[in-house]
C-alpha positions in Angstrom: 38.3 208.0 90.9 38.9 211.1 93.0 38.4 214.3 91.0 42.0 215.5 91.3 43.7 212.1 90.9 45.0 212.5 87.4 45.1 216.3 87.0 48.8 216.8 88.0 49.9 214.1 85.6 47.8 215.6 82.7 49.2 219.1 83.4 52.7 217.6 83.6 52.2 216.0 80.2 50.4 218.7 78.3 50.6 221.9 80.3 47.4 223.8 79.7 46.9 223.0 76.0 44.8 220.0 75.0 46.6 217.1 73.3 45.2 215.3 70.2 42.1 213.2 70.6 44.2 210.1 70.0 46.7 211.0 72.8 43.9 211.9 75.2 42.0 208.7 74.5 45.1 206.6 74.9 45.8 208.2 78.3 42.2 207.5 79.4 42.5 203.9 78.4 45.9 203.4 80.1 44.4 204.9 83.4 42.1 201.9 83.6 44.6 199.2 84.5 41.9 196.7 85.4 40.2 196.8 82.0 41.3 194.3 79.3 39.9 195.1 75.8 41.0 191.7 74.5 39.1 189.5 77.0 36.6 191.7 78.9 33.0 192.2 77.6 33.2 194.9 74.8 30.0 196.4 76.1 31.6 197.0 79.5 34.9 198.1 78.0 33.5 200.8 75.7 31.5 202.3 78.5 34.4 202.2 80.9 36.6 203.9 78.3 34.0 206.5 77.4 33.1 207.4 80.9 36.7 207.7 82.0 37.5 210.0 79.0 34.5 212.1 79.9 35.5 212.5 83.6 39.1 213.2 82.7 38.1 215.7 80.0 35.9 217.6 82.5 38.7 217.7 85.1 41.3 218.9 82.6 39.0 221.3 80.8 38.2 223.0 84.1 41.9 223.6 84.8 42.5 224.8 81.2 39.6 227.2 81.2 40.7 228.7 84.6 44.2 229.0 83.3 43.2 230.7 80.1 40.8 233.1 81.9 43.5 234.0 84.4 45.8 234.8 81.6 43.3 236.9 79.6 40.2 237.6 81.6 37.2 239.0 79.6 35.8 240.7 82.7 37.5 243.9 84.0 36.1 246.1 86.7 32.7 244.4 86.2 32.6 245.1 82.5 32.5 242.2 80.0 34.6 242.4 76.8 32.0 240.8 74.6 34.4 240.0 71.7 36.8 238.3 74.0 34.0 236.4 75.8 32.5 235.3 72.4 35.9 234.0 71.2 36.5 232.2 74.5 33.1 230.6 74.6 33.3 229.5 70.9 36.6 227.8 71.4 35.3 225.9 74.4 32.1 224.9 72.6 33.8 223.7 69.5 36.3 221.7 71.4 33.5 219.9 73.3 31.6 219.2 70.1 34.5 217.8 68.2 36.0 215.7 71.1 33.2 213.4 72.2 32.4 211.7 68.8 36.1 211.3 67.8 37.2 209.9 71.1 34.4 207.4 71.0 35.6 206.3 67.5 39.1 205.9 68.9 37.9 203.7 71.8 35.9 201.5 69.4 39.0 201.1 67.2 41.1 200.2 70.1 38.7 197.4 71.1 38.5 196.1 67.5 42.3 196.1 67.3 42.7 194.3 70.6 40.4 191.5 69.3 42.2 191.2 65.9 39.3 192.3 63.8 39.9 193.4 60.2 38.5 196.8 59.4 39.4 200.1 57.9 38.5 203.4 59.5 37.4 206.4 57.4 37.7 204.4 54.2 36.4 206.1 51.1 33.3 204.8 49.3 31.0 206.3 46.7 31.1 210.1 46.2 34.0 210.5 48.7 31.9 209.3 51.7 33.9 208.1 54.6 32.1 205.6 56.9 33.6 205.4 60.4 34.3 201.7 60.1 34.3 199.4 57.0 34.7 195.7 57.4 36.9 194.1 56.3 38.6 196.8 54.2 38.2 199.4 51.4 40.0 197.0 49.0 37.4 194.3 49.7 34.6 196.8 49.3 35.9 198.0 45.9 36.4 194.4 44.7 33.3 193.3 42.8 34.2 189.7 43.4 34.0 190.1 47.1 30.6 189.0 48.3 28.3 191.8 49.6 27.1 189.6 52.4 30.6 189.5 53.8 30.7 193.3 54.1 29.7 195.4 57.0 29.7 199.1 57.9 29.5 200.7 61.4 28.9 204.4 62.0 29.6 205.8 65.4 27.7 208.6 67.0 27.4 209.5 70.7 23.9 210.8 70.0 22.0 210.1 66.8 19.4 212.9 66.8 18.7 213.5 63.1 22.2 212.9 61.9 21.5 209.2 61.4 20.2 209.9 57.9 23.6 210.6 56.5 24.6 207.0 57.4 22.2 205.6 54.8 24.3 206.5 51.8 27.8 206.0 53.1 28.3 202.6 51.6 26.0 201.7 48.7 27.1 198.1 48.4 26.0 197.4 52.0 22.2 197.4 52.3 21.9 196.9 56.0 24.1 199.3 57.9 24.9 199.5 61.6 25.0 202.5 63.8 26.6 202.6 67.3 25.3 205.0 69.8 25.3 205.3 73.6 23.0 208.0 74.7 20.1 206.7 76.8 16.7 208.0 75.8 17.8 209.1 72.4 15.8 206.6 70.4 12.0 207.0 70.2 9.5 204.7 68.4 9.1 207.1 65.5 12.9 207.4 65.1 13.2 203.6 65.2 10.7 203.4 62.4 12.7 205.9 60.3 15.9 203.8 61.0 14.1 200.7 59.9 13.0 202.3 56.6 16.7 203.2 55.9 17.9 199.7 56.9 20.0 201.1 59.7 20.4 198.8 62.7 21.3 200.2 66.1 24.2 198.9 68.1 24.5 199.8 71.8 26.4 198.7 74.9 24.2 196.4 76.9 23.6 198.8 79.8 22.3 201.4 77.3 20.2 198.9 75.4 18.5 197.8 78.6 17.4 201.4 79.4 14.9 201.1 76.6 11.5 199.4 76.3 11.1 195.9 74.9 10.3 197.1 71.4 13.5 199.1 71.0 15.6 196.5 72.7 14.2 193.9 70.2 15.5 196.0 67.3 18.9 196.7 68.8 22.1 194.7 68.8 24.7 194.9 71.6 28.2 195.9 70.8 29.4 192.5 72.0 27.0 190.7 69.6 28.1 192.9 66.7 31.7 192.0 67.3 30.8 188.3 67.5 29.1 188.7 64.1 32.2 190.3 62.5 34.4 187.7 64.1 32.2 185.0 62.6 32.4 186.5 59.1 36.1 186.8 59.4 36.5 183.2 60.5 34.2 181.8 57.9 35.6 183.8 55.0 37.0 181.4 52.3 40.7 181.4 51.9 40.2 182.5 48.3 38.9 185.9 49.5 42.3 187.3 50.4 42.5 190.9 51.4 44.8 193.4 49.8 
């Protein structure tokens, strides 16, 4: 993709104000006309979607920042207006921090939808916690007659760092939880041990998983395999376990 291929279209659509994460993610997905989330390998699709979103974001952000600076520069005659600069920098930083994780969730949801997988995003569990994805639904999770072995939870984080600990108590009925991440080099052996203690299982696209050593790879599930597991649970579910 040439750097400037989609910039005129994005400016034509949105001017110089960022759209919602949902709209931006949908635009990124639609720009990949040769990617089929229904039939292509989910590991490849999620990477394609995320990488395209990242490239388009950088392209559009550069134009927005230049436009905003031209409209209200914080440097005049070589003197920096510190308050204006701080406000400008904070808005850029906050936008970057909030965008990446949310857009990744949207891409995952789009792939799950394309494959007909039953789930609920941001469902409420104990103490108002909201796991990113609950399978098959909040109603099933709240139904004491629904078998715990049929439930799954997936958290989504571009980079896990120390935030993985909050995943451990997002759904108490589910002992073994899954955490999707896609940052190479983010998982160390000590961190893997901590994840194991919390019964959190890593899920990664194949290309990210293969960047790690054999020990970490052996404890990691590909996104494609996770989807296969959910599809298997959905297919094997007794007809008596109807979802509300």
